[in-house]
C-alpha positions in Angstrom: 0.0 0.0 0.0 1.3 3.5 -0.9 1.5 6.0 1.9 0.7 9.7 1.4 3.9 11.7 2.2 5.1 15.2 1.6 3.7 16.7 -1.7 1.3 13.9 -2.3 -0.4 14.6 1.0 -0.5 18.3 0.3 -2.0 17.7 -3.1 -4.6 15.3 -1.7 -5.6 17.8 1.0 -5.8 20.7 -1.5 -8.0 18.7 -3.9 -10.2 17.7 -1.0 -10.5 21.3 0.2 -11.4 22.5 -3.3 -14.0 19.8 -3.8 -15.5 20.6 -0.3 -15.6 24.3 -1.0 -17.1 23.8 -4.4 -19.9 21.6 -3.0 -20.6 24.1 -0.2 -20.7 27.0 -2.7 -23.0 25.0 -5.0 -25.4 24.3 -2.0 -25.3 27.9 -0.9 -26.0 29.3 -4.4 -28.9 26.9 -5.0 -30.4 27.6 -1.6 -30.2 31.4 -2.0 -30.9 31.9 -5.7 -34.0 29.8 -6.4 -36.5 30.5 -3.6 -39.2 33.0 -4.4 -42.0 33.7 -6.8 -40.9 34.5 -10.4 -43.3 36.0 -13.0 -43.3 36.3 -16.8 -45.9 37.8 -19.0 -46.6 35.5 -21.9 -49.3 35.5 -24.6 -52.1 37.3 -22.6 -51.3 35.2 -19.5 -49.1 35.5 -16.5 -46.7 32.6 -16.0 -45.1 31.9 -12.6 -42.4 29.7 -11.3 -42.4 29.3 -7.5 -39.6 27.7 -5.4 -39.7 27.0 -1.7 -36.9 25.6 0.4 -38.0 22.5 2.2 -34.5 21.6 3.7 -30.9 22.2 3.0 -31.1 19.3 0.4 -34.5 20.0 -1.2 -36.4 22.8 -2.9 -40.0 22.3 -4.1 -41.3 24.2 -7.1 -44.2 24.6 -9.5 -44.9 26.3 -12.8 -48.4 27.7 -13.4 -50.2 30.3 -15.4 -53.1 32.6 -14.6 -55.5 33.8 -17.2 -58.7 35.6 -16.4 -58.2 34.8 -12.7 -57.9 31.0 -13.3 -54.7 29.2 -12.3 -53.5 26.2 -14.3 -50.5 24.2 -13.0 -48.3 22.9 -15.9 -45.5 21.3 -13.9 -44.2 20.5 -10.5 -40.4 20.2 -9.9 -37.8 19.6 -7.2 -34.2 20.5 -6.7 -32.9 17.6 -4.7 -29.5 16.8 -3.5 -28.6 13.1 -3.8 -25.3 12.3 -1.9 -23.1 15.2 -3.3 -25.0 15.7 -6.5 -27.9 18.1 -7.1 -30.6 17.1 -9.5 -33.6 18.8 -11.1 -36.7 16.5 -11.0 -39.4 17.5 -13.5 -42.9 16.3 -13.2 -44.9 17.9 -16.1 -48.6 17.5 -16.1 -49.7 14.2 -17.7 -46.1 13.2 -18.4 -43.4 11.0 -16.8 -41.0 12.1 -14.1 -37.6 13.1 -15.6 -34.4 13.6 -13.7 -31.7 16.1 -14.8 -28.3 16.3 -13.1 -26.4 19.4 -12.4 -23.5 19.4 -14.8 -22.3 23.1 -14.6 -22.7 25.9 -12.1 -21.5 29.2 -10.9 -23.0 31.3 -8.1 -25.6 32.6 -10.6 -25.9 30.0 -13.3 -27.0 26.4 -13.2 -27.1 23.9 -16.0 -29.0 20.6 -15.6 -28.8 17.8 -18.2 -30.3 14.5 -19.2 -29.0 13.4 -22.6 -31.4 10.5 -22.8 -34.5 12.7 -22.6 -36.4 13.6 -25.8 -36.7 17.4 -25.2 -35.4 19.2 -23.4 -32.0 17.7 -22.7 -30.8 20.8 -20.8 -32.4 23.2 -18.4 -30.6 26.4 -17.7 -31.2 29.0 -15.0 -29.2 32.3 -14.9 -29.9 34.7 -12.1 -29.2 38.4 -12.6 -28.5 41.1 -10.1 -31.5 43.2 -11.2 -34.0 40.6 -9.9 -34.4 38.9 -13.3 -34.1 35.2 -14.1 -33.2 34.0 -17.6 -34.3 30.4 -18.0 -33.9 28.2 -21.0 -34.6 24.7 -22.2 -32.7 23.3 -25.0 -31.8 20.1 -26.8 -31.5 18.3 -30.1 -34.7 17.6 -32.1 -34.4 16.0 -35.5 -30.7 16.7 -35.7 -31.2 20.4 -34.9 -30.6 22.3 -31.7 -33.8 23.7 -30.4 -33.9 26.4 -27.6 -36.7 28.2 -25.8 -35.9 31.1 -23.5 -38.0 32.6 -20.7 -37.4 35.8 -18.8 -38.8 36.0 -15.3 -38.8 38.8 -12.7 -38.8 38.2 -8.9 -42.1 39.3 -7.5 -41.9 37.7 -4.0 -39.0 36.5 -1.9 
């Protein structure tokens, strides 16, 4: 068995520290950026995304629209931490549950991916300082990249 000595031990500790810090930063960013009620005006209706923190490893959300005072839920979703990996769990109305794993993140941008899903294969959230949220879904359909973008504004913390 090889022992950790000198530089090898320092490298191991540094890598462990970087990974631990990255996981903490990822947790902190998700837990502070997502919660709230986000609104977008779309085709004579108001579309909302609401996120609520349930614990330090789970946020619960829903997407719905209101038109003429009637609310219609289109999707429920979760941000859930499994071991050291965050995932976006989508439960669209009348469709199967789909899991997307977090593949890229900064303190303000999160990219979730599931290459096996028909569409979308990626879900992207980018939070801006001015209280705006740029969200997008994208993926390959018939050998072409398709992308839909949504711009939300924070209306309730």
